[in-house]
N, C-alpha and C positions, 0 to 999 in steps of 0.2 A: 504491501500500501504507500502509496508515493504522499508526498506532504499536504499536498493542496490537497488533496481526497480525504485524508484523518482531520486535517480544519474545516472542511466541509461537513466532517458527521458529528467534527463536536458540536461544531454553531449548529446543529439540530439540534443535539441535547439539550448541551444550555432555555434555563425559563427564560419567559423574554419578562424586560424589564417592565417594572410596570412602570402607568398612568402614571404624571404627575402635571398636577394640570396648571396650568400660566396663574402669574399675577394681574389683575385687573385694578385698573388704576383710572376710578371715574372723580371728574372735574367737577362742580358746581362754576354753572353760568349765570347772571344779571344783566342786566340791559342795562345802561344807565344812558347819561346826555354824550361821556366821551365810547362811546361805543360798550359789547362787551366789557366785563372784569368779574375772573376769578373769588367768589365766596367763600369755594372749600372745595376741598374732594376724599376724598373717601377708598379705601380701597376692599376686593373679595377675598379672601384666602380660602379654597377646600384643603382640610386636614380630618383623614379618613374620615374623610364622609359629610362633613358639619361646613356649613359652611362661616366663615365670621367675616363679618363689614367691620374692619379699623375708618373710626373721621382720622382728618390733620388737622391739629392744632390752630390757634386764628396765627401764632406766631411762629410755626413749627418750618424749618423750606422743605420742599421737598427732598431734596440729597439726605434732610435728617430721618424721615419720615418715611423712604426707602430701605434705608437703613433699618431704623423700628420697626417695621415690616419682618424685613430676612429673619430677626432679631427672636418676631412671634412666634413662625416660621419652626425652624432652625430648632425654639425650647420646646414649640409643639410637637415635629412631628418628635422630638426624645422624649417624651413623656407618653407617647404610645406604644416605645420600644419595647 
């Protein structure tokens, strides 16, 4: 048996990777005299079949919000293991 045939056979035996749903960021926008402006944002995280919605604080930067979401997601996944 050559190497490529062996690799193909081993890949068939491997279990598929579990689906990891993406994190969706949603911006809340309202109209104003100067055009639309963002008034808030939230994100949905899927952890083991549960959907968690986290809101961004008023004074929180988008990058800080993304870091907080990744921390929550990592800690949540560690709790279920």
